[in-house]
All heavy atoms as an XYZ file, in Angstrom:
971
protein
N       0.809     -1.203      0.000
C       0.000      0.000      0.000
C       0.858      1.275      0.000
O       0.388      2.310     -0.395
C      -0.939      0.015      1.211
N       2.122      1.154      0.435
C       2.971      2.341      0.553
C       3.862      2.591     -0.645
O       4.392      3.684     -0.798
C       3.841      2.245      1.814
C       3.092      2.095      3.133
C       4.079      2.047      4.292
C       2.083      3.214      3.338
N       4.046      1.577     -1.479
C       4.899      1.720     -2.653
C       4.448      0.712     -3.698
O       4.210     -0.455     -3.379
C       6.361      1.480     -2.268
S       7.521      1.553     -3.652
N       4.345      1.145     -4.934
C       3.809      0.304     -5.992
C       4.793     -0.640     -6.664
O       4.483     -1.188     -7.705
N       5.979     -0.850     -6.091
C       6.957     -1.750     -6.706
C       6.355     -3.141     -6.900
O       5.691     -3.677     -6.012
C       8.209     -1.834     -5.845
N       6.582     -3.721     -8.083
C       6.028     -5.039     -8.400
C       6.448     -6.107     -7.403
O       5.712     -7.061     -7.168
C       6.464     -5.476     -9.805
C       5.806     -4.670    -10.900
O       4.766     -4.033    -10.632
O       6.329     -4.674    -12.024
N       7.614     -5.990     -6.821
C       8.132     -6.999     -5.900
C       7.411     -6.976     -4.551
O       7.397     -7.960     -3.831
C       9.626     -6.768     -5.686
C      10.286     -7.774     -4.774
C      11.758     -7.406     -4.611
N      12.465     -8.355     -3.797
C      12.601     -8.267     -2.479
N      12.028     -7.271     -1.823
N      13.292     -9.157     -1.812
N       6.834     -5.846     -4.204
C       6.185     -5.708     -2.902
C       4.901     -6.524     -2.823
O       4.190     -6.698     -3.812
C       5.860     -4.233     -2.618
C       7.107     -3.415     -2.361
O       8.206     -3.939     -2.272
N       6.928     -2.120     -2.264
N       4.612     -6.992     -1.623
C       3.364     -7.709     -1.379
C       2.199     -6.736     -1.253
O       2.362     -5.626     -0.746
C       3.459     -8.504     -0.082
C       4.517     -9.599     -0.011
C       4.557    -10.178      1.400
C       4.242    -10.673     -1.025
N       1.033     -7.174     -1.676
C      -0.176     -6.404     -1.390
C      -0.557     -6.665      0.070
O      -0.074     -7.615      0.694
C      -1.336     -6.847     -2.293
O      -1.692     -8.192     -1.960
C      -0.976     -6.715     -3.774
N      -1.442     -5.843      0.590
C      -1.922     -6.066      1.955
C      -2.595     -7.427      2.073
O      -2.425     -8.129      3.076
C      -2.890     -4.960      2.366
C      -2.203     -3.624      2.606
O      -0.955     -3.548      2.524
O      -2.924     -2.640      2.869
N      -3.352     -7.818      1.056
C      -4.026     -9.126      1.084
C      -3.019    -10.276      1.087
O      -3.195    -11.265      1.793
C      -4.979     -9.274     -0.097
C      -6.227     -8.412      0.041
O      -6.545     -7.982      1.171
O      -6.889     -8.170     -0.987
N      -1.960    -10.155      0.284
C      -0.935    -11.199      0.260
C      -0.241    -11.306      1.613
O      -0.012    -12.405      2.120
C       0.098    -10.908     -0.835
C      -0.449    -11.074     -2.236
C       0.454    -10.516     -3.310
O       1.263     -9.592     -3.033
O       0.345    -10.992     -4.456
N       0.090    -10.150      2.201
C       0.724    -10.163      3.519
C      -0.202    -10.798      4.549
O       0.226    -11.652      5.339
C       1.113     -8.746      3.957
C       1.718     -8.718      5.329
C       3.029     -9.113      5.534
C       0.961     -8.311      6.415
C       3.577     -9.104      6.814
C       1.503     -8.297      7.692
C       2.822     -8.691      7.885
N      -1.462    -10.411      4.541
C      -2.420    -10.962      5.505
C      -2.558    -12.474      5.350
O      -2.687    -13.201      6.341
C      -3.776    -10.272      5.357
O      -3.655     -8.904      5.694
N      -2.507    -12.961      4.122
C      -2.575    -14.411      3.891
C      -1.351    -15.102      4.490
O      -1.479    -16.173      5.101
C      -2.681    -14.704      2.398
N      -0.190    -14.499      4.354
C       1.014    -15.075      4.952
C       0.939    -15.082      6.472
O       1.376    -16.037      7.124
C       2.254    -14.321      4.483
C       2.706    -14.646      3.070
C       3.728    -13.652      2.571
C       3.266    -16.056      3.003
N       0.378    -14.025      7.039
C       0.190    -13.978      8.497
C      -0.703    -15.136      8.945
O      -0.395    -15.829      9.918
C      -0.407    -12.620      8.940
C      -0.857    -12.662     10.392
C       0.604    -11.491      8.720
N      -1.788    -15.360      8.203
C      -2.740    -16.428      8.577
C      -2.101    -17.811      8.591
O      -2.477    -18.664      9.382
C      -3.953    -16.416      7.645
C      -4.951    -15.311      7.952
C      -6.267    -15.508      7.208
N      -6.133    -15.516      5.760
C      -6.082    -14.442      4.984
N      -6.160    -13.240      5.525
N      -5.978    -14.549      3.667
N      -1.143    -18.063      7.720
C      -0.525    -19.388      7.676
C       0.768    -19.469      8.487
O       1.467    -20.475      8.452
C      -0.277    -19.858      6.227
C       0.732    -18.958      5.513
C      -1.583    -19.958      5.461
C       1.226    -19.506      4.179
N       1.093    -18.394      9.210
C       2.273    -18.414     10.075
C       3.577    -18.099      9.364
O       4.654    -18.414      9.866
N       3.499    -17.462      8.211
C       4.707    -17.111      7.465
C       5.364    -15.847      7.988
O       4.837    -15.169      8.870
N       6.525    -15.572      7.451
C       7.221    -14.337      7.774
C       7.563    -13.601      6.487
O       7.683    -14.203      5.427
C       8.501    -14.567      8.613
C       9.494    -15.473      7.877
C       8.163    -15.104      9.986
C      10.849    -15.589      8.546
N       7.728    -12.293      6.603
C       8.053    -11.442      5.466
C       9.206    -10.542      5.878
O       9.124     -9.845      6.887
C       6.838    -10.578      5.057
C       7.236     -9.570      3.997
C       5.706    -11.460      4.577
N      10.278    -10.585      5.098
C      11.416     -9.710      5.353
C      11.298     -8.440      4.545
O      11.083     -8.475      3.330
N      11.428     -7.306      5.204
C      11.326     -6.008      4.546
C      12.663     -5.656      3.901
O      13.705     -5.639      4.560
C      10.907     -4.913      5.553
C      10.967     -3.529      4.916
C       9.512     -5.192      6.074
N      12.626     -5.402      2.607
C      13.800     -4.995      1.844
C      14.144     -3.547      2.178
O      13.254     -2.726      2.417
C      13.493     -5.116      0.354
O      14.470     -4.472     -0.431
N      15.421     -3.218      2.152
C      15.838     -1.832      2.344
C      16.240     -1.163      1.032
O      16.862     -0.115      1.029
C      17.004     -1.755      3.344
C      16.659     -2.141      4.769
C      17.866     -1.950      5.681
C      15.473     -1.344      5.295
N      15.846     -1.750     -0.083
C      16.138     -1.159     -1.382
C      15.185      0.020     -1.590
O      13.962     -0.164     -1.620
C      15.972     -2.211     -2.467
C      16.404     -1.801     -3.841
C      17.594     -1.106     -4.050
C      15.637     -2.126     -4.948
C      17.992     -0.749     -5.322
C      16.032     -1.787     -6.230
C      17.217     -1.085     -6.402
O      17.614     -0.729     -7.671
N      15.701      1.249     -1.714
C      14.830      2.420     -1.807
C      13.693      2.316     -2.816
O      12.567      2.727     -2.504
C      15.801      3.569     -2.114
C      17.050      3.146     -1.394
C      17.119      1.651     -1.644
N      13.903      1.767     -4.033
C      12.760      1.637     -4.951
C      11.668      0.684     -4.453
O      10.558      0.715     -4.974
C      13.401      1.113     -6.247
C      14.801      1.630     -6.205
C      15.176      1.515     -4.743
N      11.964     -0.155     -3.460
C      10.932     -0.999     -2.854
C      10.211     -0.277     -1.720
O       9.193     -0.755     -1.229
C      11.542     -2.287     -2.289
C      12.136     -3.171     -3.319
N      13.024     -4.161     -3.007
C      11.976     -3.220     -4.671
C      13.391     -4.788     -4.115
N      12.770     -4.226     -5.135
N      10.764      0.866     -1.308
C      10.203      1.599     -0.170
C       9.418      2.840     -0.568
O       8.539      3.282      0.167
C      11.333      2.009      0.792
C      12.119      0.864      1.419
C      13.337      1.409      2.161
C      11.223      0.067      2.355
N       9.754      3.408     -1.732
C       9.094      4.651     -2.125
C       9.073      4.745     -3.648
O      10.066      4.417     -4.309
C       9.837      5.856     -1.539
C       8.991      7.107     -1.575
O       9.010      7.813     -2.606
O       8.293      7.366     -0.585
N       7.963      5.164     -4.174
C       7.820      5.275     -5.627
C       8.818      6.254     -6.245
O       9.130      6.149     -7.428
C       6.399      5.685     -5.996
C       5.389      4.575     -5.725
O       5.750      3.391     -5.854
O       4.235      4.902     -5.371
N       9.351      7.175     -5.456
C      10.348      8.117     -5.960
C      11.706      7.461     -6.169
O      12.570      8.023     -6.847
C      10.508      9.292     -4.981
O      11.199      8.850     -3.810
N      11.903      6.294     -5.562
C      13.186      5.618     -5.642
C      14.164      6.055     -4.574
O      15.287      5.568     -4.522
N      13.739      6.983     -3.717
C      14.583      7.469     -2.625
C      13.861      7.202     -1.312
O      12.637      7.325     -1.229
C      14.860      8.964     -2.769
C      15.572      9.300     -4.046
N      16.905      9.058     -4.236
C      15.118      9.835     -5.201
C      17.253      9.425     -5.456
N      16.174      9.918     -6.067
N      14.635      6.837     -0.281
C      14.034      6.555      1.025
C      15.069      6.769      2.118
O      16.263      6.887      1.849
C      13.522      5.114      1.057
N      14.581      6.820      3.338
C      15.456      6.898      4.501
C      14.971      5.883      5.533
O      14.038      5.109      5.263
C      15.486      8.318      5.074
C      14.105      8.860      5.450
O      13.134      8.073      5.553
O      13.986     10.078      5.657
N      15.601      5.870      6.695
C      15.232      4.902      7.728
C      13.775      5.053      8.146
O      13.090      4.055      8.388
C      16.153      5.051      8.944
N      13.292      6.276      8.210
C      11.897      6.485      8.607
C      10.931      5.866      7.597
O       9.917      5.276      7.968
C      11.583      7.964      8.798
C      10.184      8.163      9.328
C       9.888      9.579      9.779
O      10.827     10.336     10.066
O       8.695      9.915      9.843
N      11.257      5.959      6.317
C      10.376      5.367      5.300
C      10.363      3.844      5.439
O       9.305      3.220      5.323
C      10.840      5.777      3.900
C       9.910      5.300      2.802
C       8.537      5.918      2.936
N       7.733      5.552      1.773
C       6.426      5.648      1.731
N       5.762      6.119      2.772
N       5.771      5.300      0.660
N      11.509      3.245      5.700
C      11.555      1.799      5.933
C      10.733      1.447      7.173
O       9.980      0.465      7.177
C      12.997      1.333      6.095
N      10.841      2.266      8.209
C      10.071      2.038      9.438
C       8.569      2.156      9.169
O       7.777      1.411      9.750
C      10.502      3.020     10.526
N       8.172      3.056      8.288
C       6.751      3.189      7.945
C       6.222      1.901      7.318
O       5.096      1.496      7.588
C       6.547      4.374      6.994
C       6.731      5.717      7.670
C       6.783      6.883      6.694
O       6.776      6.664      5.448
O       6.866      8.030      7.168
N       7.032      1.253      6.490
C       6.618     -0.029      5.896
C       6.425     -1.076      6.988
O       5.437     -1.816      6.986
C       7.649     -0.517      4.874
C       7.485      0.116      3.536
N       6.835     -0.509      2.499
C       7.880      1.327      3.068
C       6.837      0.289      1.447
N       7.463      1.406      1.765
N       7.367     -1.138      7.898
C       7.270     -2.113      8.988
C       6.042     -1.823      9.842
O       5.280     -2.742     10.182
C       8.565     -2.108      9.820
C       9.718     -2.657      8.966
C       8.392     -2.922     11.104
C      11.096     -2.434      9.558
N       5.825     -0.561     10.161
C       4.658     -0.192     10.974
C       3.362     -0.532     10.239
O       2.380     -0.954     10.864
C       4.704      1.291     11.353
C       5.870      1.674     12.253
S       5.889      0.821     13.854
C       4.529      1.645     14.679
N       3.344     -0.381      8.928
C       2.152     -0.739      8.156
C       1.885     -2.238      8.284
O       0.747     -2.654      8.531
C       2.306     -0.334      6.693
C       1.117     -0.668      5.862
N      -0.078      0.018      5.950
C       0.918     -1.642      4.946
C      -0.957     -0.515      5.121
N      -0.377     -1.530      4.494
N       2.920     -3.051      8.117
C       2.756     -4.496      8.287
C       2.284     -4.827      9.705
O       1.447     -5.701      9.892
C       4.061     -5.232      7.998
C       4.348     -5.458      6.535
C       5.652     -5.424      6.060
C       3.339     -5.738      5.621
C       5.934     -5.664      4.731
C       3.611     -5.974      4.288
C       4.914     -5.945      3.850
O       5.192     -6.186      2.526
N       2.816     -4.131     10.690
C       2.374     -4.367     12.069
C       0.894     -4.034     12.221
O       0.164     -4.742     12.916
C       3.225     -3.548     13.049
C       4.686     -3.969     13.162
C       5.470     -2.940     13.975
C       4.816     -5.357     13.774
N       0.445     -2.982     11.532
C      -0.963     -2.586     11.630
C      -1.893     -3.621     10.998
O      -3.083     -3.640     11.279
C      -1.188     -1.215     10.982
O      -1.193     -1.303      9.568
N      -1.329     -4.482     10.156
C      -2.110     -5.540      9.510
C      -2.044     -6.853     10.288
O      -2.421     -7.898      9.771
C      -1.599     -5.770      8.080
C      -1.737     -4.603      7.114
C      -1.047     -4.925      5.790
C      -3.201     -4.251      6.893
N      -1.565     -6.788     11.518
C      -1.480     -7.990     12.343
C      -0.169     -8.737     12.216
O      -0.087     -9.920     12.556
N       0.854     -8.073     11.752
C       2.129     -8.728     11.513
C       3.109     -8.743     12.663
O       4.311     -8.876     12.444
N       2.615     -8.654     13.899
C       3.510     -8.605     15.053
C       4.495     -9.768     15.084
O       5.614     -9.640     15.576
C       2.721     -8.584     16.368
C       1.814     -7.390     16.539
C       0.453     -7.567     15.868
O       0.108     -8.700     15.461
O      -0.256     -6.562     15.713
N       4.065    -10.934     14.581
C       4.913    -12.121     14.588
C       5.356    -12.513     13.180
O       5.939    -13.576     12.993
C       4.180    -13.294     15.243
C       3.875    -13.043     16.679
N       4.761    -13.321     17.684
C       2.792    -12.496     17.284
C       4.239    -12.975     18.843
N       3.042    -12.467     18.618
N       5.102    -11.654     12.201
C       5.359    -12.034     10.813
C       6.342    -11.131     10.079
O       6.909    -11.550      9.076
C       4.037    -12.056     10.037
N       6.565     -9.927     10.539
C       7.442     -9.013      9.814
C       8.831     -9.026     10.440
O       8.986     -9.047     11.650
C       6.855     -7.585      9.743
C       6.736     -6.936     11.106
C       7.658     -6.704      8.807
N       9.834     -9.077      9.563
C      11.221     -9.051     10.023
C      12.056     -8.290      8.986
O      11.535     -7.806      7.983
C      11.752    -10.463     10.247
S      11.745    -11.518      8.783
N      13.326     -8.200      9.248
C      14.213     -7.520      8.312
C      14.670     -8.488      7.236
O      15.135     -9.581      7.534
C      15.436     -6.958      9.038
C      15.153     -5.904     10.106
C      16.467     -5.404     10.692
C      14.345     -4.753      9.548
N      14.521     -8.078      6.001
C      15.068     -8.817      4.878
C      16.316     -8.107      4.373
O      17.243     -8.723      3.902
N      16.326     -6.819      4.488
C      17.408     -5.894      4.148
C      17.884     -6.000      2.704
O      17.927     -5.023      2.002
C      18.581     -6.024      5.100
S      18.199     -5.553      6.789
N      18.297     -7.178      2.240
C      18.852     -7.365      0.898
C      20.162     -6.602      0.696
O      20.532     -6.279     -0.430
C      17.846     -6.977     -0.201
C      16.626     -7.862     -0.246
O      16.738     -9.026      0.179
O      15.575     -7.404     -0.701
N      20.884     -6.322      1.773
C      22.101     -5.524      1.670
C      23.182     -6.178      0.814
O      24.104     -5.505      0.370
C      22.662     -5.228      3.064
C      21.777     -4.337      3.940
C      22.343     -4.240      5.341
C      21.603     -2.958      3.329
N      23.059     -7.460      0.563
C      24.066     -8.162     -0.232
C      23.815     -8.076     -1.732
O      24.597     -8.621     -2.513
C      24.152     -9.625      0.192
C      22.854    -10.385     -0.042
O      21.789     -9.741     -0.153
O      22.889    -11.616     -0.112
N      22.772     -7.388     -2.148
C      22.503     -7.380     -3.576
C      21.793     -6.150     -4.097
O      21.405     -6.115     -5.260
N      21.632     -5.134     -3.275
C      20.941     -3.935     -3.747
C      21.947     -2.878     -4.197
O      23.074     -2.835     -3.725
C      19.964     -3.368     -2.689
C      20.662     -3.063     -1.358
C      18.816     -4.349     -2.475
C      19.755     -2.459     -0.299
N      21.503     -2.045     -5.125
C      22.377     -1.037     -5.726
C      22.507      0.217     -4.867
O      23.454      0.977     -5.017
C      21.843     -0.660     -7.097
C      21.814     -1.827     -8.060
C      20.939     -1.560     -9.272
O      20.312     -0.485     -9.351
O      20.881     -2.445    -10.137
N      21.542      0.443     -3.999
C      21.570      1.618     -3.130
C      20.833      1.276     -1.844
O      20.121      0.264     -1.770
C      20.922      2.824     -3.811
O      19.555      2.573     -4.099
N      21.027      2.094     -0.848
C      20.392      1.894      0.453
C      19.666      3.174      0.850
O      19.916      4.237      0.284
C      21.445      1.542      1.528
O      22.452      2.574      1.554
C      22.106      0.195      1.254
N      18.785      3.086      1.835
C      18.129      4.306      2.306
C      19.158      5.314      2.820
O      20.217      4.927      3.333
C      17.236      3.806      3.448
C      16.998      2.370      3.132
C      18.278      1.889      2.515
N      18.851      6.588      2.671
C      19.739      7.638      3.166
C      20.104      7.371      4.618
O      19.228      7.113      5.454
C      19.068      9.012      3.061
C      18.847      9.449      1.621
O      19.512      8.903      0.716
O      17.995     10.336      1.410
N      21.389      7.385      4.912
C      21.867      7.206      6.276
C      22.077      5.757      6.692
O      22.586      5.496      7.772
N      21.687      4.819      5.845
C      21.916      3.406      6.158
C      22.861      2.851      5.095
O      22.456      2.549      3.977
C      20.602      2.595      6.193
C      19.679      3.140      7.278
C      20.900      1.110      6.434
C      18.354      2.426      7.385
N      24.132      2.753      5.472
C      25.145      2.276      4.532
C      25.479      0.806      4.736
O      26.225      0.233      3.960
C      26.412      3.116      4.658
C      26.169      4.558      4.229
O      25.441      4.780      3.252
O      26.713      5.465      4.892
N      24.941      0.207      5.782
C      25.202     -1.197      6.074
C      24.589     -1.566      7.408
O      23.856     -0.768      8.015
N      24.912     -2.757      7.888
C      24.283     -3.212      9.132
C      24.660     -2.351     10.329
O      23.890     -2.262     11.274
C      24.560     -4.704      9.413
C      26.045     -4.973      9.558
C      23.943     -5.586      8.364
C      26.372     -6.370     10.042
N      25.800     -1.694     10.277
C      26.205     -0.829     11.399
C      25.223      0.330     11.606
O      25.176      0.920     12.667
C      27.619     -0.318     11.191
C      27.733      0.695     10.074
C      29.176      1.129      9.806
N      29.278      1.864      8.588
C      29.340      1.339      7.379
N      29.296      0.049      7.225
N      29.431      2.103      6.304
N      24.442      0.656     10.577
C      23.500      1.767     10.657
C      22.076      1.326     10.987
O      21.174      2.170     11.055
C      23.495      2.549      9.338
C      24.821      3.228      9.070
O      25.407      3.779     10.024
O      25.273      3.207      7.906
N      21.844      0.033     11.186
C      20.484     -0.435     11.479
C      19.901      0.127     12.777
O      18.673      0.222     12.887
C      20.419     -1.953     11.454
C      20.531     -2.568     10.056
C      20.439     -4.086     10.129
C      19.498     -2.013      9.096
N      20.722      0.541     13.755
C      20.112      1.215     14.915
C      19.281      2.445     14.533
O      18.333      2.792     15.229
C      21.315      1.581     15.790
C      22.303      0.489     15.493
C      22.140      0.249     13.994
N      19.608      3.072     13.417
C      18.795      4.208     12.950
C      17.383      3.749     12.598
O      16.412      4.466     12.836
C      19.449      4.873     11.736
C      20.773      5.527     12.048
C      21.430      6.052     10.797
C      22.819      6.606     11.112
N      23.511      7.015      9.891
N      17.278      2.548     12.037
C      15.962      1.986     11.739
C      15.218      1.685     13.033
O      14.024      1.971     13.147
C      16.102      0.736     10.875
C      14.819      0.006     10.518
C      13.819      0.920      9.821
C      15.139     -1.204      9.650
N      15.917      1.127     14.006
C      15.296      0.859     15.309
C      14.794      2.158     15.934
O      13.672      2.224     16.449
C      16.289      0.163     16.244
N      15.597      3.203     15.887
C      15.188      4.503     16.425
C      13.955      5.035     15.704
O      13.044      5.594     16.336
C      16.327      5.528     16.314
C      17.503      5.237     17.232
O      17.342      4.438     18.192
O      18.583      5.794     16.988
N      13.909      4.870     14.383
C      12.741      5.330     13.621
C      11.494      4.554     14.012
O      10.406      5.133     14.127
C      12.999      5.185     12.115
O      13.987      6.090     11.693
N      11.630      3.251     14.236
C      10.477      2.453     14.671
C       9.961      2.939     16.015
O       8.749      3.098     16.209
C      10.854      0.972     14.740
C      10.987      0.269     13.405
C      11.676     -1.082     13.564
C       9.626      0.104     12.744
N      10.869      3.189     16.942
C      10.461      3.676     18.264
C       9.795      5.045     18.139
O       8.764      5.300     18.769
C      11.669      3.714     19.227
C      11.329      4.448     20.515
C      12.143      2.288     19.532
N      10.344      5.909     17.289
C       9.745      7.251     17.139
C       8.342      7.172     16.534
O       7.525      8.067     16.745
C      10.645      8.159     16.299
O      10.592      7.814     14.934
N       8.046      6.088     15.800
C       6.713      5.900     15.233
C       5.786      5.114     16.160
O       4.657      4.805     15.781
C       6.815      5.206     13.868
C       7.475      6.028     12.753
C       7.646      5.181     11.497
C       6.660      7.280     12.456
N       6.274      4.782     17.351
C       5.408      4.151     18.344
C       5.662      2.689     18.623
O       4.942      2.083     19.423
N       6.662      2.076     18.006
C       6.955      0.670     18.271
C       7.615      0.524     19.639
O       8.448      1.335     20.028
C       7.872      0.098     17.193
N       7.233     -0.528     20.346
C       7.852     -0.810     21.641
C       9.209     -1.484     21.435
O       9.507     -1.991     20.343
C       6.956     -1.742     22.454
O       6.910     -3.032     21.850
N      10.005     -1.506     22.488
C      11.296     -2.191     22.425
C      11.094     -3.670     22.090
O      11.867     -4.250     21.319
C      12.050     -2.030     23.743
N      10.055     -4.285     22.638
C       9.770     -5.696     22.346
C       9.447     -5.888     20.864
O       9.901     -6.847     20.240
C       8.604     -6.200     23.195
C       8.244     -7.640     22.906
C       7.024     -8.122     23.679
O       6.598     -7.464     24.640
O       6.502     -9.176     23.294
N       8.697     -4.972     20.289
C       8.354     -5.065     18.868
C       9.608     -4.921     18.009
O       9.795     -5.667     17.048
C       7.307     -4.004     18.489
O       6.103     -4.268     19.212
C       7.028     -3.999     16.997
N      10.468     -3.988     18.350
C      11.709     -3.801     17.598
C      12.545     -5.082     17.667
O      13.081     -5.541     16.654
C      12.503     -2.583     18.114
C      13.880     -2.512     17.473
C      11.722     -1.292     17.864
N      12.624     -5.677     18.832
C      13.361     -6.932     18.997
C      12.756     -8.034     18.121
O      13.473     -8.800     17.481
C      13.337     -7.348     20.467
C      14.133     -8.590     20.774
C      14.107     -8.906     22.245
O      14.842     -8.259     23.007
O      13.349     -9.813     22.628
N      11.442     -8.097     18.078
C      10.775     -9.107     17.246
C      11.111     -8.880     15.771
O      11.438     -9.818     15.051
C       9.261     -9.076     17.458
C       8.822     -9.519     18.861
C       7.358     -9.857     18.913
N       7.110    -11.069     18.163
C       7.417    -12.310     18.585
N       7.971    -12.486     19.749
N       7.167    -13.351     17.830
N      11.025     -7.645     15.318
C      11.282     -7.325     13.914
C      12.747     -7.583     13.563
O      13.052     -8.115     12.498
C      10.893     -5.861     13.611
C      11.405     -5.421     12.250
C       9.390     -5.676     13.717
N      13.646     -7.223     14.449
C      15.072     -7.340     14.155
C      15.564     -8.778     14.165
O      16.492     -9.104     13.445
C      15.891     -6.480     15.113
C      16.140     -5.098     14.588
C      15.088     -4.231     14.348
C      17.420     -4.660     14.314
C      15.301     -2.952     13.856
C      17.658     -3.397     13.815
C      16.598     -2.536     13.581
N      14.974     -9.664     14.991
C      15.449    -11.040     14.924
C      14.497    -12.110     15.426
O      14.479    -13.216     14.908
C      16.813    -11.197     15.608
C      16.805    -11.129     17.110
C      16.746    -12.291     17.877
C      16.875     -9.908     17.757
C      16.756    -12.230     19.257
C      16.897     -9.848     19.134
C      16.846    -11.003     19.882
O      16.850    -10.939     21.242
N      13.691    -11.861     16.408
C      12.864    -12.934     16.967
C      11.881    -13.529     15.958
O      11.702    -14.743     15.911
C      12.110    -12.463     18.202
C      13.005    -12.256     19.385
C      12.266    -12.475     20.683
N      13.151    -12.208     21.788
C      14.023    -13.091     22.277
N      14.112    -14.284     21.751
N      14.803    -12.775     23.281
N      11.244    -12.695     15.158
C      10.273    -13.215     14.191
C      10.932    -14.136     13.165
O      10.308    -15.089     12.706
C       9.542    -12.075     13.485
C       8.537    -11.395     14.389
O       8.190    -11.898     15.444
N       8.086    -10.228     13.981
N      12.174    -13.855     12.818
C      12.870    -14.710     11.859
C      13.323    -16.022     12.497
O      13.426    -17.035     11.812
C      14.069    -13.973     11.279
N      13.566    -16.023     13.790
C      14.036    -17.234     14.472
C      12.916    -18.163     14.907
O      13.101    -19.374     14.927
C      14.871    -16.858     15.698
C      16.230    -16.245     15.421
C      16.909    -15.862     16.729
C      17.106    -17.199     14.629
N      11.770    -17.637     15.257
C      10.699    -18.472     15.812
C      10.267    -19.627     14.916
O      10.014    -20.712     15.433
C       9.502    -17.609     16.216
C       9.758    -16.895     17.520
C       8.596    -16.044     17.972
O       7.612    -15.895     17.216
O       8.684    -15.515     19.092
N      10.191    -19.451     13.599
C       9.796    -20.606     12.780
C      10.771    -21.785     12.864
O      10.431    -22.898     12.529
C       9.760    -20.047     11.352
C       9.546    -18.586     11.530
C      10.264    -18.238     12.807
N      11.975    -21.524     13.344
C      12.974    -22.585     13.459
C      12.786    -23.424     14.715
O      13.443    -24.446     14.877
C      14.382    -21.969     13.455
C      14.733    -21.175     12.201
C      16.066    -20.482     12.381
C      14.736    -22.062     10.983
N      11.911    -22.983     15.609
C      11.655    -23.731     16.831
C      12.845    -23.686     17.769
O      13.541    -22.689     17.860
N      13.095    -24.796     18.436
C      14.171    -24.855     19.423
C      15.527    -25.204     18.818
O      16.507    -25.329     19.531
C      13.834    -25.893     20.504
C      12.656    -25.453     21.350
O      12.462    -24.235     21.496
O      11.938    -26.333     21.850
N      15.577    -25.379     17.515
C      16.852    -25.726     16.887
C      17.847    -24.592     17.033
O      17.517    -23.427     16.911
C      16.653    -26.029     15.410
C      15.923    -27.336     15.191
C      15.740    -27.588     13.733
N      14.600    -26.775     13.310
C      14.265    -26.534     12.074
N      14.989    -27.009     11.099
N      13.213    -25.813     11.768
N      19.070    -24.944     17.300
C      20.136    -23.955     17.417
C      20.893    -23.900     16.101
O      21.243    -24.935     15.538
C      21.076    -24.370     18.547
C      22.121    -23.337     18.856
C      22.958    -23.735     20.050
O      22.434    -24.408     20.958
O      24.134    -23.367     20.066
N      21.096    -22.708     15.605
C      21.811    -22.556     14.352
C      23.291    -22.363     14.615
O      23.679    -21.565     15.458
C      21.287    -21.344     13.582
C      19.858    -21.424     13.108
C      19.494    -20.130     12.393
C      19.663    -22.598     12.182
N      24.097    -23.107     13.909
C      25.544    -22.950     14.015
C      26.119    -22.969     12.614
O      25.815    -23.854     11.825
C      26.153    -24.084     14.825
C      25.688    -24.063     16.259
C      26.250    -25.236     16.992
N      25.574    -25.318     18.278
C      26.177    -25.633     19.387
N      27.437    -25.923     19.397
N      25.501    -25.671     20.507
N      26.941    -21.998     12.321
C      27.571    -21.922     11.006
C      29.076    -21.938     11.203
O      29.605    -21.195     12.005
C      27.183    -20.631     10.278
C      25.727    -20.552      9.946
C      24.862    -19.825     10.740
C      25.208    -21.223      8.845
C      23.513    -19.752     10.452
C      23.871    -21.148      8.548
C      23.029    -20.421      9.347
O      21.699    -20.350      9.052
N      29.730    -22.753     10.459
C      31.190    -22.774     10.454
C      31.664    -21.985      9.247
O      31.096    -22.096      8.161
C      31.700    -24.206     10.373
N      32.700    -21.206      9.433
C      33.217    -20.389      8.336
C      33.573    -21.251      7.134
O      33.461    -20.815      5.997
C      34.426    -19.589      8.803
N      33.954    -22.480      7.357
C      34.341    -23.341      6.240
C      33.155    -23.786      5.406
O      33.330    -24.255      4.290
C      35.088    -24.590      6.761
O      34.223    -25.267      7.698
C      36.379    -24.204      7.427
N      31.942    -23.652      5.921
C      30.771    -24.081      5.156
C      30.104    -22.930      4.429
O      29.181    -23.151      3.673
C      29.727    -24.756      6.066
O      29.266    -23.810      7.027
C      30.316    -25.973      6.767
N      30.558    -21.703      4.667
C      29.965    -20.557      4.013
C      30.608    -20.318      2.652
O      31.791    -20.592      2.460
C      30.155    -19.304      4.865
C      29.384    -19.268      6.171
C      29.793    -18.025      6.963
C      27.898    -19.248      5.929
N      29.849    -19.806      1.722
C      30.453    -19.420      0.436
C      31.553    -18.393      0.682
O      31.464    -17.597      1.629
C      29.297    -18.792     -0.337
C      28.059    -19.228      0.357
C      28.440    -19.510      1.776
N      32.600    -18.387     -0.132
C      33.714    -17.436      0.067
C      33.258    -15.992      0.188
O      33.813    -15.225      0.952
C      34.573    -17.636     -1.182
C      34.266    -19.015     -1.636
C      32.826    -19.260     -1.278
N      32.209    -15.608     -0.536
C      31.740    -14.221     -0.483
C      31.190    -13.846      0.880
O      31.153    -12.684      1.244
C      30.683    -13.980     -1.549
O      29.565    -14.807     -1.314
N      30.733    -14.835      1.664
C      30.176    -14.539      2.977
C      31.182    -14.743      4.093
O      30.997    -14.255      5.190
C      28.951    -15.445      3.248
C      27.763    -15.227      2.335
C      26.661    -16.197      2.692
C      27.257    -13.809      2.413
N      32.254    -15.455      3.841
C      33.231    -15.739      4.886
C      33.794    -14.493      5.530
O      34.090    -14.478      6.711
N      33.921    -13.416      4.769
C      34.475    -12.182      5.325
C      33.503    -11.469      6.245
O      33.879    -10.549      6.949
C      34.896    -11.252      4.197
O      33.752    -10.852      3.452
N      32.243    -11.888      6.250
C      31.238    -11.211      7.071
C      31.224    -11.695      8.508
O      30.628    -11.069      9.369
C      29.844    -11.393      6.460
C      29.657    -10.801      5.074
C      28.271    -11.117      4.560
C      29.880     -9.308      5.088
N      31.832    -12.838      8.781
C      31.785    -13.361     10.147
C      33.102    -13.200     10.867
O      34.102    -12.920     10.290
C      31.339    -14.846     10.174
C      32.305    -15.695      9.368
C      29.926    -14.991      9.661
C      32.080    -17.167      9.548
């Protein structure tokens, strides 16, 4: 509802995913956040808040797409700047618990009690430098 990019979900599609227990990662690619092609942390937070307003408390998480997008929202140059997104969510009324859910809990819950462990030797060479 906030941006007409073809890749974005409609409200009905998102609601259907919520009903079946799915999760949706929000991209930080500016053309996915605003029809102008430009965005900032607050605009990304508005998308998250919209999903939350549709009942997505347990379904919306960060997708970011930082490994493959051509540009990022103003002021977010990488994961080190994600606290700006958290601050924007809080300024729009999200609780600390909601921010925690969006930033990681919602993505982990579908995995249940399984513990994830990654060894650097099993990661593709392009990702090895990230850990």
